[in-house]
Every structure is written in structure tokens, then in C-alpha cells.
DSSP file (Angstrom, degrees, kcal/mol; ACC not computed):
  #  RESIDUE AA STRUCTURE BP1 BP2  ACC     N-H-->O    O-->H-N    N-H-->O    O-->H-N    TCO  KAPPA ALPHA  PHI   PSI    X-CA   Y-CA   Z-CA
    1    1 A X     >        0   0    0      0, 0.0     4,-2.3     0, 0.0     5,-0.2   0.000 360.0 360.0 360.0 -42.1    0.0  -16.6   -7.3
    2    2 A X  H  >  +     0   0    0      1,-0.2     4,-2.8     2,-0.2     5,-0.2   0.941 360.0  53.0 -59.6 -44.3   -3.6  -17.2   -5.8
    3    3 A X  H  > S+     0   0    0      2,-0.2     4,-2.8     1,-0.2     5,-0.2   0.940 109.9  48.3 -58.5 -47.8   -2.4  -15.7   -2.5
    4    4 A X  H  > S+     0   0    0      1,-0.2     4,-2.9     2,-0.2    -2,-0.2   0.941 113.5  46.1 -53.7 -52.6   -1.1  -12.5   -4.3
    5    5 A X  H  X S+     0   0    0     -4,-2.3     4,-2.1     2,-0.2    -1,-0.2   0.831 113.4  49.3 -57.9 -39.7   -4.2  -12.1   -6.2
    6    6 A X  H  X S+     0   0    0     -4,-2.8     4,-2.6    -5,-0.2     5,-0.2   0.915 112.3  48.8 -66.9 -44.6   -6.4  -12.6   -3.0
    7    7 A X  H  X S+     0   0    0     -4,-2.8     4,-2.8    -5,-0.2    -2,-0.2   0.922 112.2  49.8 -61.7 -44.8   -4.3  -10.1   -1.1
    8    8 A X  H  X S+     0   0    0     -4,-2.9     4,-2.3    -5,-0.2    -2,-0.2   0.925 110.4  47.2 -63.2 -43.3   -4.6   -7.7   -3.9
    9    9 A X  H  X S+     0   0    0     -4,-2.1     4,-2.6     2,-0.2    -1,-0.2   0.878 111.4  51.9 -63.4 -38.3   -8.3   -7.9   -4.2
   10   10 A X  H  X S+     0   0    0     -4,-2.6     4,-3.3     2,-0.2     5,-0.2   0.927 109.3  50.4 -62.3 -42.9   -8.7   -7.6   -0.4
   11   11 A X  H  X S+     0   0    0     -4,-2.8     4,-3.0     1,-0.2     5,-0.4   0.937 110.0  49.3 -63.7 -40.9   -6.6   -4.5   -0.5
   12   12 A X  H  X S+     0   0    0     -4,-2.3     4,-2.4     1,-0.2     5,-0.3   0.940 114.2  47.1 -59.6 -44.7   -8.7   -3.0   -3.2
   13   13 A X  H  X S+     0   0    0     -4,-2.6     4,-2.1     2,-0.2    -2,-0.2   0.924 116.2  42.8 -64.5 -44.2  -11.8   -3.8   -1.2
   14   14 A X  H  X S+     0   0    0     -4,-3.3     4,-1.8     2,-0.2    -2,-0.2   0.973 121.8  38.1 -69.0 -51.3  -10.5   -2.4    2.1
   15   15 A X  H  X S+     0   0    0     -4,-3.0     4,-0.7    -5,-0.2    -2,-0.2   0.833 116.3  53.9 -71.7 -28.1   -9.0    0.7    0.7
   16   16 A X  H  < S+     0   0    0     -4,-2.4     4,-0.3    -5,-0.4    -1,-0.2   0.878 115.7  38.2 -73.2 -37.8  -11.9    1.2   -1.8
   17   17 A X  H >X S+     0   0    0     -4,-2.1     4,-1.1    -5,-0.3     3,-1.0   0.804  98.8  74.8 -82.2 -25.2  -14.5    1.0    0.9
   18   18 A X  H 3X S+     0   0    0     -4,-1.8     4,-2.2     1,-0.3     3,-0.3   0.846  88.5  59.0 -59.8 -38.4  -12.8    2.9    3.7
   19   19 A X  H 3X S+     0   0    0     -4,-0.7     4,-3.3     1,-0.2     5,-0.3   0.845  98.6  61.3 -63.8 -30.0  -13.3    6.4    2.1
   20   20 A X  H <> S+     0   0    0     -3,-1.0     4,-2.0    -4,-0.3    -1,-0.2   0.951 109.4  40.9 -63.2 -43.6  -17.2    5.8    2.1
   21   21 A X  H  X S+     0   0    0     -4,-1.1     4,-2.8    -3,-0.3     5,-0.2   0.923 115.2  52.0 -63.6 -43.4  -17.0    5.5    6.0
   22   22 A X  H  X S+     0   0    0     -4,-2.2     4,-2.1     2,-0.2    -2,-0.2   0.895 111.0  46.3 -60.9 -44.4  -14.6    8.4    6.2
   23   23 A X  H  X S+     0   0    0     -4,-3.3     4,-0.6     1,-0.2    -1,-0.2   0.903 112.4  51.7 -66.6 -39.5  -16.8   10.6    4.1
   24   24 A X  H >< S+     0   0    0     -4,-2.0     3,-0.9    -5,-0.3     4,-0.4   0.927 113.0  44.2 -59.7 -50.3  -19.9    9.6    6.1
   25   25 A X  H >X S+     0   0    0     -4,-2.8     3,-0.9     1,-0.2     4,-0.7   0.810 106.1  61.1 -69.9 -27.3  -18.1   10.4    9.4
   26   26 A X  H 3< S+     0   0    0     -4,-2.1    -1,-0.2     1,-0.2    -2,-0.2   0.654  81.6  83.4 -72.6  -9.9  -16.7   13.7    8.1
   27   27 A X  T << S+     0   0    0     -3,-0.9    -1,-0.2    -4,-0.6    -2,-0.2   0.909 112.6  15.1 -55.5 -41.8  -20.2   15.0    7.5
   28   28 A X  T <4 S+     0   0    0     -3,-0.9     2,-0.3    -4,-0.4    -1,-0.2   0.371 116.7  79.9-116.0   3.1  -20.3   16.0   11.3
   29   29 A X  S  < S-     0   0    0     -4,-0.7     2,-0.1     4,-0.0     0, 0.0  -0.888  76.4-115.9-122.7 144.1  -16.7   15.8   12.3
   30   30 A X     >  -     0   0    0     -2,-0.3     4,-2.8     1,-0.1     5,-0.2  -0.475  34.5-123.1 -64.7 140.7  -13.6   18.1   12.0
   31   31 A X  H  > S+     0   0    0      1,-0.2     4,-1.9     2,-0.2    -1,-0.1   0.801 109.6  53.7 -66.4 -22.9  -11.0   16.3    9.9
   32   32 A X  H  > S+     0   0    0      2,-0.2     4,-1.9     3,-0.2    -1,-0.2   0.892 111.9  43.9 -72.0 -40.9   -8.3   16.4   12.7
   33   33 A X  H  > S+     0   0    0      2,-0.2     4,-2.5     1,-0.2     5,-0.3   0.939 114.5  52.0 -70.2 -45.3  -10.6   14.8   15.3
   34   34 A X  H  X S+     0   0    0     -4,-2.8     4,-2.6     1,-0.2     5,-0.2   0.938 111.2  46.0 -55.1 -47.8  -11.7   12.3   12.7
   35   35 A X  H  X S+     0   0    0     -4,-1.9     4,-2.3     1,-0.2    -1,-0.2   0.853 110.8  51.8 -62.4 -37.9   -8.2   11.4   11.9
   36   36 A X  H  X S+     0   0    0     -4,-1.9     4,-2.2     2,-0.2    -1,-0.2   0.888 113.6  45.6 -70.6 -39.7   -7.2   11.2   15.6
   37   37 A X  H  X S+     0   0    0     -4,-2.5     4,-2.4     2,-0.2    -2,-0.2   0.920 114.5  47.0 -66.3 -45.5  -10.2    8.7   16.2
   38   38 A X  H  X S+     0   0    0     -4,-2.6     4,-2.1    -5,-0.3    -2,-0.2   0.919 115.3  44.8 -65.1 -45.0   -9.5    6.7   13.2
   39   39 A X  H  X S+     0   0    0     -4,-2.3     4,-2.4    -5,-0.2    -1,-0.2   0.853 111.6  54.1 -69.1 -38.7   -5.8    6.4   13.9
   40   40 A X  H  X S+     0   0    0     -4,-2.2     4,-2.3    -5,-0.2    -2,-0.2   0.943 111.2  44.2 -62.5 -47.5   -6.4    5.6   17.6
   41   41 A X  H  X S+     0   0    0     -4,-2.4     4,-2.0     2,-0.2    -2,-0.2   0.920 114.3  49.4 -62.8 -41.5   -8.7    2.8   16.9
   42   42 A X  H  X S+     0   0    0     -4,-2.1     4,-2.8     1,-0.2    -1,-0.2   0.925 111.7  51.0 -64.4 -43.5   -6.3    1.4   14.1
   43   43 A X  H  X S+     0   0    0     -4,-2.4     4,-2.7     1,-0.2    -1,-0.2   0.897 109.3  48.9 -66.3 -42.9   -3.4    1.7   16.6
   44   44 A X  H  X S+     0   0    0     -4,-2.3     4,-2.1     2,-0.2    -1,-0.2   0.898 111.7  49.2 -64.1 -39.4   -5.2   -0.2   19.4
   45   45 A X  H  X S+     0   0    0     -4,-2.0     4,-2.6     2,-0.2    -2,-0.2   0.925 114.0  47.0 -68.1 -44.1   -6.1   -3.0   16.9
   46   46 A X  H  X S+     0   0    0     -4,-2.8     4,-2.5     2,-0.2    -2,-0.2   0.903 110.2  50.7 -69.1 -37.7   -2.5   -3.2   15.7
   47   47 A X  H  X S+     0   0    0     -4,-2.7     4,-2.3     2,-0.2    -1,-0.2   0.931 112.1  49.0 -66.0 -41.9   -1.0   -3.2   19.2
   48   48 A X  H  X S+     0   0    0     -4,-2.1     4,-3.0     1,-0.2    -2,-0.2   0.911 111.1  49.5 -53.1 -46.5   -3.4   -6.1   20.1
   49   49 A X  H  X S+     0   0    0     -4,-2.6     4,-2.0     2,-0.2     6,-0.3   0.911 108.7  51.9 -65.5 -42.2   -2.4   -7.9   17.0
   50   50 A X  H  <>S+     0   0    0     -4,-2.5     6,-1.7     2,-0.2     5,-1.3   0.906 113.9  44.8 -55.1 -47.6    1.3   -7.5   17.8
   51   51 A X  H ><5S+     0   0    0     -4,-2.3     3,-0.9     1,-0.2    -2,-0.2   0.937 113.8  48.9 -63.4 -45.4    0.7   -8.9   21.3
   52   52 A X  H 3<5S+     0   0    0     -4,-3.0    -2,-0.2     1,-0.2    -1,-0.2   0.830 116.6  42.2 -65.9 -32.6   -1.5  -11.8   20.1
   53   53 A X  T 3<5S-     0   0    0     -4,-2.0    -1,-0.2    -5,-0.2    -2,-0.2   0.387 108.0-122.9 -91.7   0.7    1.0  -12.8   17.4
   54   54 A X  T X 5S+     0   0    0     -3,-0.9     3,-0.8    -4,-0.4    -3,-0.2   0.615  77.5 122.7  66.4  12.4    4.0  -12.4   19.6
   55   55 A X  G > < +     0   0    0     -5,-1.3     3,-2.4    -6,-0.3     4,-0.3   0.716  51.6  81.5 -79.2 -17.7    5.5   -9.9   17.3
   56   56 A X  G >  S+     0   0    0     -6,-1.7     3,-1.3     1,-0.3    -1,-0.2   0.779  82.1  66.9 -54.9 -23.9    5.8   -7.2   20.0
   57   57 A X  G X  S+     0   0    0     -3,-0.8     3,-1.0    -7,-0.3    -1,-0.3   0.666  86.5  68.1 -71.3 -18.0    8.9   -9.0   21.1
   58   58 A X  G X  S+     0   0    0     -3,-2.4     3,-2.2     1,-0.2     4,-0.5   0.591  72.4  90.9 -75.6  -7.6   10.7   -8.0   17.9
   59   59 A X  G X  S+     0   0    0     -3,-1.3     3,-0.8    -4,-0.3    -1,-0.2   0.731  75.4  65.5 -63.2 -18.2   10.6   -4.4   19.0
   60   60 A X  G <  S+     0   0    0     -3,-1.0    -1,-0.3     1,-0.2    -2,-0.1   0.747  94.3  61.7 -71.9 -21.8   14.1   -4.9   20.7
   61   61 A X  G <  S+     0   0    0     -3,-2.2    -1,-0.2    -4,-0.1    -2,-0.2   0.633  77.9 112.3 -79.1 -15.9   15.5   -5.5   17.1
   62   62 A X    <   -     0   0    0     -3,-0.8     2,-0.2    -4,-0.5    -3,-0.0  -0.343  56.4-150.6 -60.8 133.0   14.5   -2.0   16.0
   63   63 A X     >  -     0   0    0      1,-0.1     4,-2.5    -2,-0.1     5,-0.2  -0.587  28.3-107.3 -96.2 163.0   17.5    0.3   15.3
   64   64 A X  H  > S+     0   0    0      1,-0.2     4,-2.4    -2,-0.2     5,-0.2   0.888 123.5  53.9 -51.6 -41.9   17.6    4.1   15.6
   65   65 A X  H  > S+     0   0    0      2,-0.2     4,-2.7     1,-0.2    -1,-0.2   0.939 106.7  53.1 -65.9 -44.0   17.6    4.4   11.8
   66   66 A X  H  > S+     0   0    0      1,-0.2     4,-2.6     2,-0.2     5,-0.3   0.912 110.4  47.5 -51.3 -48.5   14.4    2.1   11.8
   67   67 A X  H  X S+     0   0    0     -4,-2.5     4,-2.2     2,-0.2    -1,-0.2   0.879 112.3  47.8 -67.5 -38.9   12.7    4.4   14.2
   68   68 A X  H  X S+     0   0    0     -4,-2.4     4,-2.5    -5,-0.2     5,-0.2   0.927 114.4  47.0 -67.5 -45.4   13.6    7.5   12.4
   69   69 A X  H  X S+     0   0    0     -4,-2.7     4,-2.1     2,-0.2    -2,-0.2   0.890 116.9  42.4 -66.0 -37.0   12.4    6.1    9.1
   70   70 A X  H  X S+     0   0    0     -4,-2.6     4,-2.5    -5,-0.2    -1,-0.2   0.862 114.1  52.7 -80.4 -31.0    9.1    4.7   10.5
   71   71 A X  H  X S+     0   0    0     -4,-2.2     4,-2.1    -5,-0.3    -2,-0.2   0.885 109.1  48.6 -74.5 -31.6    8.6    7.9   12.4
   72   72 A X  H  X S+     0   0    0     -4,-2.5     4,-2.9     2,-0.2     5,-0.2   0.922 113.7  47.7 -69.2 -41.7    9.1   10.1    9.2
   73   73 A X  H  X>S+     0   0    0     -4,-2.1     4,-2.3    -5,-0.2     5,-1.0   0.891 110.5  51.7 -67.3 -31.7    6.7    7.9    7.3
   74   74 A X  I  X>S+     0   0    0     -4,-2.5     5,-1.5     3,-0.2     4,-0.9   0.939 114.1  42.9 -63.0 -48.8    4.2    8.0   10.1
   75   75 A X  I  <>S+     0   0    0     -4,-2.1     5,-3.0     3,-0.2     4,-0.5   0.944 119.9  40.7 -59.8 -51.6    4.4   11.8   10.1
   76   76 A X  I  <>S+     0   0    0     -4,-2.9     5,-2.9     3,-0.2    -2,-0.2   0.964 133.5  18.2 -65.6 -54.9    4.3   12.3    6.5
   77   77 A X  I  <>S+     0   0    0     -4,-2.3     5,-0.8    -5,-0.2    -3,-0.2   0.880 129.4  43.5 -87.9 -45.2    1.7    9.7    5.5
   78   78 A X  I  <<S+     0   0    0     -5,-1.0    -3,-0.2    -4,-0.9    -4,-0.1   0.823 131.4  15.1 -79.6 -33.1   -0.1    8.9    8.7
   79   79 A X  I  ><S+     0   0    0     -5,-1.5     4,-2.1    -4,-0.5    -3,-0.2   0.853 132.5  30.7-103.4 -70.0   -0.5   12.5   10.0
   80   80 A X  I  ><S+     0   0    0     -5,-3.0     4,-2.2     2,-0.2     5,-0.2   0.940 125.1  42.4 -61.0 -49.3    0.1   15.2    7.3
   81   81 A X  I  ><S+     0   0    0     -5,-2.9     4,-2.2    -6,-0.3    -1,-0.2   0.887 116.7  47.4 -70.8 -36.1   -1.1   13.2    4.3
   82   82 A X  H  ><S+     0   0    0     -5,-0.8     4,-2.9     2,-0.2    -1,-0.2   0.838 111.5  52.1 -69.2 -34.4   -4.1   11.7    6.0
   83   83 A X  H  X S+     0   0    0     -4,-2.1     4,-2.2     2,-0.2    -2,-0.2   0.933 112.8  44.0 -70.7 -41.1   -5.1   15.2    7.4
   84   84 A X  H  X S+     0   0    0     -4,-2.2     4,-2.0     2,-0.2    -2,-0.2   0.897 114.7  49.8 -64.5 -41.7   -4.9   16.8    4.0
   85   85 A X  H  X S+     0   0    0     -4,-2.2     4,-3.1     2,-0.2     5,-0.2   0.936 111.5  48.1 -61.6 -49.1   -6.8   13.9    2.5
   86   86 A X  H  X S+     0   0    0     -4,-2.9     4,-2.3     1,-0.2    -2,-0.2   0.889 110.8  52.2 -55.6 -41.3   -9.5   14.1    5.2
   87   87 A X  H  X S+     0   0    0     -4,-2.2     4,-1.2     2,-0.2    -1,-0.2   0.876 112.2  44.7 -66.5 -40.1   -9.8   17.8    4.6
   88   88 A X  H  X S+     0   0    0     -4,-2.0     4,-2.5     2,-0.2    -2,-0.2   0.909 112.8  51.6 -65.8 -42.6  -10.3   17.2    0.9
   89   89 A X  H  < S+     0   0    0     -4,-3.1    -2,-0.2     1,-0.2    -1,-0.2   0.857 104.9  57.3 -65.7 -35.1  -12.7   14.4    1.5
   90   90 A X  H  < S+     0   0    0     -4,-2.3    -1,-0.2    -5,-0.2    -2,-0.2   0.935 120.8  26.6 -59.3 -45.5  -14.8   16.6    3.8
   91   91 A X  H  < S+     0   0    0     -4,-1.2    -2,-0.2    -5,-0.1    -1,-0.2   0.645 118.0  57.6 -97.8 -19.1  -15.3   19.2    1.2
   92   92 A X  S  < S-     0   0    0     -4,-2.5     2,-0.4    -5,-0.1     3,-0.0  -0.571  90.2 -83.7-113.9 176.0  -15.1   17.3   -2.1
   93   93 A X    >>  -     0   0    0     -2,-0.2     4,-3.1     1,-0.1     3,-1.7  -0.635  29.5-141.4 -76.5 128.4  -16.7   14.4   -3.9
   94   94 A X  H 3> S+     0   0    0     -2,-0.4     4,-2.1     1,-0.3     5,-0.4   0.888 101.8  60.6 -56.8 -41.1  -15.2   11.0   -2.8
   95   95 A X  H 34 S+     0   0    0      1,-0.2    -1,-0.3     2,-0.2     4,-0.2   0.688 118.2  30.4 -67.2 -17.2  -15.5    9.7   -6.4
   96   96 A X  H <> S+     0   0    0     -3,-1.7     4,-2.0     3,-0.1    -2,-0.2   0.783 119.1  52.1-105.3 -44.6  -13.0   12.6   -7.5
   97   97 A X  H  X S+     0   0    0     -4,-3.1     4,-2.8     1,-0.2     5,-0.3   0.911 106.7  51.3 -54.6 -50.0  -10.9   13.1   -4.3
   98   98 A X  H  X S+     0   0    0     -4,-2.1     4,-1.9    -5,-0.3    -1,-0.2   0.949 111.6  43.9 -66.6 -49.3   -9.9    9.5   -3.8
   99   99 A X  H  4 S+     0   0    0     -5,-0.4     4,-0.3     1,-0.2    -1,-0.2   0.937 115.2  51.6 -60.9 -42.6   -8.5    8.8   -7.4
  100  100 A X  H >< S+     0   0    0     -4,-2.0     3,-1.1     1,-0.2    -1,-0.2   0.928 115.0  39.2 -64.3 -44.2   -6.7   12.1   -7.4
  101  101 A X  H >< S+     0   0    0     -4,-2.8     3,-1.0     1,-0.2    -1,-0.2   0.690 103.8  71.6 -83.3 -10.7   -5.0   11.6   -4.1
  102  102 A X  T >< S+     0   0    0     -4,-1.9     3,-0.6    -5,-0.3    -1,-0.2   0.516  77.5  83.5 -73.5  -3.5   -4.4    7.9   -5.0
  103  103 A X  T X>  +     0   0    0     -3,-1.1     3,-2.2    -4,-0.3     4,-0.6   0.334  53.6 110.2 -79.2   7.7   -1.8    9.2   -7.5
  104  104 A X  H X>  +     0   0    0     -3,-1.0     4,-1.8     1,-0.3     3,-0.7   0.770  62.6  69.7 -55.1 -26.3    0.8    9.4   -4.8
  105  105 A X  H <> S+     0   0    0     -3,-0.6     4,-3.0     1,-0.2    -1,-0.3   0.805  91.6  63.2 -58.4 -27.7    2.8    6.5   -6.3
  106  106 A X  H <> S+     0   0    0     -3,-2.2     4,-2.2     2,-0.2    -1,-0.2   0.906 104.3  46.8 -61.9 -41.9    3.5    9.0   -9.2
  107  107 A X  H <X S+     0   0    0     -3,-0.7     4,-3.1    -4,-0.6     5,-0.3   0.910 110.8  51.8 -63.6 -44.4    5.3   11.1   -6.5
  108  108 A X  H  X S+     0   0    0     -4,-1.8     4,-2.3     1,-0.2    -2,-0.2   0.889 109.6  50.6 -60.6 -42.8    7.1    8.1   -5.2
  109  109 A X  H  X S+     0   0    0     -4,-3.0     4,-1.6     2,-0.2    -1,-0.2   0.945 112.2  44.9 -61.5 -47.8    8.3    7.3   -8.7
  110  110 A X  H  X S+     0   0    0     -4,-2.2     4,-2.3     1,-0.2     5,-0.2   0.914 114.9  47.2 -64.4 -44.2    9.6   10.7   -9.4
  111  111 A X  H  X>S+     0   0    0     -4,-3.1     4,-3.5     1,-0.2     5,-0.9   0.875 107.6  57.5 -68.8 -30.5   11.4   10.9   -6.0
  112  112 A X  H  <5S+     0   0    0     -4,-2.3     6,-2.0    -5,-0.3     4,-0.4   0.895 109.2  46.2 -66.3 -34.8   12.9    7.4   -6.5
  113  113 A X  H  <5S+     0   0    0     -4,-1.6    -1,-0.2     4,-0.2    -2,-0.2   0.934 122.3  35.5 -70.0 -43.1   14.5    8.6   -9.7
  114  114 A X  H  <5S+     0   0    0     -4,-2.3    -2,-0.2    -5,-0.1    -3,-0.2   0.894 131.4  23.4 -78.1 -42.9   15.8   11.9   -8.2
  115  115 A X  T  <5S+     0   0    0     -4,-3.5    -3,-0.2    -5,-0.2    -2,-0.1   0.905 132.3  34.9 -96.2 -45.1   16.7   10.9   -4.6
  116  116 A X  S   <S-     0   0    0     -5,-0.9    -3,-0.2    -4,-0.4    -4,-0.1   0.490  96.6-133.9 -96.4  -4.0   17.4    7.1   -4.8
  117  117 A X        +     0   0    0     -6,-0.4    -4,-0.2    -5,-0.2     2,-0.2   0.893  40.4 173.1  58.1  39.6   18.8    7.3   -8.4
  118  118 A X        -     0   0    0     -6,-2.0    -1,-0.2    -9,-0.1    -2,-0.0  -0.538  35.3-106.1 -81.9 146.1   16.7    4.4   -9.5
  119  119 A X        -     0   0    0     -2,-0.2     2,-0.4     1,-0.0    -1,-0.1  -0.312  28.6-146.5 -68.2 153.8   16.8    3.5  -13.2
  120  120 A X        -     0   0    0     -7,-0.1     2,-0.2     4,-0.0    -1,-0.0  -0.988   8.3-155.1-129.1 126.5   13.8    4.3  -15.3
  121  121 A X     >  -     0   0    0     -2,-0.4     4,-2.2     1,-0.1     5,-0.2  -0.513  31.7-107.9 -92.4 164.7   12.7    2.2  -18.3
  122  122 A X  H  > S+     0   0    0      1,-0.2     4,-2.3     2,-0.2     5,-0.2   0.851 120.0  51.7 -53.0 -40.3   10.7    3.4  -21.2
  123  123 A X  H  > S+     0   0    0      1,-0.2     4,-2.3     2,-0.2    -1,-0.2   0.892 109.8  49.7 -71.9 -38.1    7.6    1.5  -20.0
  124  124 A X  H  > S+     0   0    0      2,-0.2     4,-1.8     1,-0.2    -2,-0.2   0.869 111.0  49.6 -66.8 -34.7    7.9    3.1  -16.6
  125  125 A X  H  X S+     0   0    0     -4,-2.2     4,-2.3     2,-0.2    -2,-0.2   0.881 111.1  49.5 -65.8 -40.9    8.2    6.6  -18.1
  126  126 A X  H  X S+     0   0    0     -4,-2.3     4,-2.6     2,-0.2     5,-0.2   0.893 108.3  53.0 -65.1 -38.6    5.2    6.0  -20.3
  127  127 A X  H  X S+     0   0    0     -4,-2.3     4,-2.5     2,-0.2    -2,-0.2   0.908 110.1  48.7 -58.9 -40.6    3.2    4.8  -17.2
  128  128 A X  H  X S+     0   0    0     -4,-1.8     4,-2.2     2,-0.2    -2,-0.2   0.949 112.9  47.3 -66.1 -44.8    4.1    8.1  -15.4
  129  129 A X  H  X S+     0   0    0     -4,-2.3     4,-2.3     1,-0.2    -2,-0.2   0.883 113.2  49.1 -60.8 -39.5    3.1   10.2  -18.5
  130  130 A X  H  X S+     0   0    0     -4,-2.6     4,-2.6     1,-0.2    -1,-0.2   0.921 110.5  51.1 -67.9 -42.5   -0.2    8.1  -18.7
  131  131 A X  H  X S+     0   0    0     -4,-2.5     4,-2.2     2,-0.2    -2,-0.2   0.888 109.8  48.6 -61.8 -41.4   -0.9    8.7  -15.0
  132  132 A X  H  X S+     0   0    0     -4,-2.2     4,-2.2     2,-0.2    -1,-0.2   0.913 112.1  49.2 -65.2 -41.8   -0.3   12.5  -15.3
  133  133 A X  H  X S+     0   0    0     -4,-2.3     4,-2.2     1,-0.2    -2,-0.2   0.897 110.4  51.8 -61.6 -43.5   -2.7   12.6  -18.3
  134  134 A X  H  X S+     0   0    0     -4,-2.6     4,-2.6     2,-0.2    -2,-0.2   0.920 108.3  50.6 -58.8 -45.9   -5.2   10.5  -16.3
  135  135 A X  H  X S+     0   0    0     -4,-2.2     4,-2.7     1,-0.2     5,-0.2   0.915 108.8  51.7 -63.8 -45.0   -5.0   13.0  -13.4
  136  136 A X  H  X S+     0   0    0     -4,-2.2     4,-1.4     1,-0.2    -1,-0.2   0.898 111.8  47.5 -62.0 -36.8   -5.6   16.0  -15.8
  137  137 A X  H  X S+     0   0    0     -4,-2.2     4,-0.7     2,-0.2    -2,-0.2   0.926 112.6  47.7 -64.5 -45.7   -8.7   14.3  -17.2
  138  138 A X  H >< S+     0   0    0     -4,-2.6     3,-0.7     1,-0.2    -2,-0.2   0.869 110.1  53.1 -65.9 -38.9  -10.0   13.5  -13.8
  139  139 A X  H 3< S+     0   0    0     -4,-2.7    -1,-0.2     1,-0.2    -2,-0.2   0.871 109.9  48.7 -61.5 -40.7   -9.4   17.1  -12.6
  140  140 A X  H 3<        0   0    0     -4,-1.4    -1,-0.2     1,-0.2    -2,-0.2   0.614 360.0 360.0 -77.5 -15.8  -11.3   18.5  -15.5
  141  141 A X    <<        0   0    0     -4,-0.7    -1,-0.2    -3,-0.7    -2,-0.1   0.428 360.0 360.0 -75.9 360.0  -14.3   16.1  -15.0
């Protein structure tokens, strides 16, 4: 349990502080260039980590289906989603843009119901409704 809480808190810290650096860099950079530099640096670090941890050798286990799924995810979230996010962050207030765009799990929940035919409990439905209400309040602030 301690490991889970620690990872959760670190995730909050990393994801919560990154927009400050992004907003700072976007003062003088085009969103597309900023995204390319950020992604390039992250890719180099990840490739190095895969080599150092010997995980790079697992690449032979990837199937065509894995590559398509990861490619689609990379294009949707890593390119298109991040570009639109950087564009919003460049022109908007980080304290408003970040929470509004962080509502993407709402889209995942709805698509999971429609596409994957996942069950929905009353508590999950209430959570979705509360999230939508929170977004409306935040947008009007």
C-alpha cells in the first residue's frame, strides 16, 4: 500500500509541476516546436532507460496489434492531444487549462461504456455527473 501511495504522490508531483515548465517555455516558443523538443528529450531518456534496464530486448515480443495500438495511442495522446494542450496552455491560464484538460478520463469512461461495453455502476455514473458539473463550474470561473 505504501508503494502505491508513493507512486500516486510522485505522479501528482510530476504531472502537477510539468505544466509550469511548459507554460514558461511556451512564452517564446511555438506549441508544435515545444512539443517536438519535449517529446524528443523524453524519447531519448526512455530509449536510454530501456537499454540500461535491458528491456529493449523485449521489443521482439511486440505483435502487429501491439504496434498498431501503441501507434494509435501515441498519435492521439502524444501528438494530437499534446499539441492541442500546448496550444491551449500557450494562450490560457495554466490554473484553468490544466484542470479542464485533465478531465480526459471522463471521455475514457464514456467511450468504455459505448465501445467496450463496460458495465456502469451507480457510483461511477454519479462520479461522471459530478465531474461534468465540476468542469462547468471551472469553465465559468
